[in-house]
N, C-alpha and C positions, 0 to 999 in steps of 0.2 A: 598406502590411498588413504588417507582417511574423508572423515566426514564432512561436510561442506558447512561456510556458517551462514548462515540465518540474518538477510537485515530488510528491515521495513519498514516501507516509510506509506505513511497513512499525515494525512489531511482532509481541509473542508473541500469540498469540492473549490476549483478554481485557484485551489493552490498553489498551483504547477511541480504536481509531484512528480506530474507521468512523463511530461517534459522533462524533468532527470533523469529519471531510473531506466529513458529513454540514454537520455545519454552516456549514463553507468557504463549498460548492456556492452555500446561499441568501444568502453573502456578493455578489451580482449583480459588485457593484463590480471588482471578484477574474476574473471575464469567465473562471471555469471552467467545466472539463467531467470529466466520470468517463472514464475511462478503462478499459473495460470487459474486461475480462480473461472469458479462455476455459477454463475446467473441464472435468478428465473426469469429474466426480462426477459424484449426483443432485443433486435440487434441492433445499433447507432450509426447514420452513417455507414466507412467503409469499413464498419470493425470485422472478423471475422473469428466463427466458430471454432477454437483451439487453442486462435493469436492469441486476440486477447480476451476472451474468456470461452469457459467451454458452458456456454446457454444449453439449457436443462430446464426441464415443462417444474411447472411448481412442482406437482404433484411427486419429479422423482427427483425431487431436492430433500422434499419434505420425508422422503424414503432415505436418505441420505442420516439426513437427522436420528430419524429412529434410529441406523447401522451406526452410529458411535463415528464417520467415513472423517468426519470435519473436522481441522485442528481448527478454527474458528466458525461462526457463521454469523449474520444479524437479518432481520426484518428491513431493511435497512427505509425503509418505504413500506409501506400497505402491499401486503401480496410482491410485497417484490426478495427476494432472496437473495444473498454473495457469503458465499464463502470459501475455504481453503480445505482441497482432502490431502489427509494427510497422506496417504497414495504418491502422492503426488509432487509432494518436500522429500519423499523417502526416494522419489526418483532419482528427483537433482542431487540429493546430496552422494548417497554412496553411486557417482560420476566423478565425488572429488570435486563438487563445483558446489560455486554457493549459492546459496538461495536467494531471490532480490523479490518484496511480497510490496506491491503497489494499493494498498486493502481502504478499506475505510479505520475510521480510530478505534474501535474495541477491539473491531478486530486484528486490529498488529497490539493496540496494551493482550491479548487473548494469546496471541501467536509467542508475543512475552515471559507470559506467564508459563507457557506448555514449553515452552524452551528456554531459563532464562538465563542462562551460562554461552548458551550458542547463538544469540541475539541481540545484535544495534537493532534499536526502535531509534527512526528519526523521528520527529515530529512535524513535516513543512509548516510553517505559518505566514498568510501575508499579510507588507505590511502593516493592512488594515481591511476594515472590513469594507468599507471606502469605495478599496483597491478590487476587492475580488466581487463585489456588486461587478464594479469595469469587464472586468475578464471576464464571468457568465455571461454580462451582455456583447460584450465582443462576444464572443464562441457562437452567438446566437443559435444554437442549438435545442432555446427550453421557450418555455410560454413566458408571460410570467408569472401564476400562477405558480412554474417548477419551482422560476428562478427566487421569489418571495422563500417558497419550501425550505432549498438551497441554504437560503440565507439568517432562517431560522433554527439551521442543522448547525452554522458553521460555528453561531450563537454560541451555542449546544457540543461543539466538537471540542474547539479552542477551551475549555472550561476542562480537560481530558491532558491539553498537553505537560503536564507538569508528571507525568508518570510514565515519559519519555528517559533515552536518557540522550537524544539532543533535540533541539529546538532549532532549528533548521532553519531564521528567516529570508525567502523568494523576496530582495527586489528588487534584486538586478540576476537574468536567470544565469549571465555566465558566471557570473561569485557564485553564485549560491548550488549549479552545478562544479566548479573546481573548491566548496568545502565540504560536501557531501564526495566528489573522492577521495580525500589529502582522507577525511572522515572513515571511511569504507576500506583505505587499505592496510591504518593504522591499524585498525578492528582488526580486521584478515591478518598479518602477520603475530598481533598480541590482542589480546580475549581480554586484557589487565584493564584496557584503555574505559571500560564500561567506570574503576573504580575513579576512573579521575575525570568523568563528565558529566557531576552534576554541577 
C-alpha cells in the first residue's frame, strides 16, 4: 500500500472551501481523510475538539513550535495560532488514505513546499470581494470589527492565488464541488496533472 496524496484547500474566510471539503469527504471513492489542524482559539458554535480542530492552549502550541512538530503553522490573528502537526499527516498517509487540508493560504503554500510532488494545492476564490462580504455577513458569527478584519485579510490572501496549482472560483457551490472532485480524481490517479494545471 502506497502513501496517500495531499490535497490542500486554501481560501479567504467565507469563500466556501469548507463546504467543498465536506462534500469531497463524502465521496468515498476518493479515500480521503480530513487533516485536523491544531488551533489556539476557543471553539465556535458546534465545533468539536479532534473533529474540527485540536483545540490547544497558546502555551502548548508554542511548545510544539519549539519542537518543530508542525508541517506548517501561522499566527493568523494576534495570539490566534493555527497549524498542522506532522504526525497527523503521517498517520493518515500511512493508512494509504489521501489527506485533505482546509487551511490558511500561507499554510497551504508551506505544505506544498514541504511535500511538492505529492500535493495538489487548490485556491478557492470567491466571485468577488463584495460577494465575500455578503457571505460573511450572512453567517452571522462575527462582529462588524471581525468582518472588516477578515475582508482586509482576504484582499491580502488573494494576492497569493498564483502560488497554487489550481484556482477554483466558487460562484455556484455545486459546480465548484464537481470541479474539485474531477481535479482530485485525476490527481490521485496521475500526479503528472501538476505539470498541466498552470
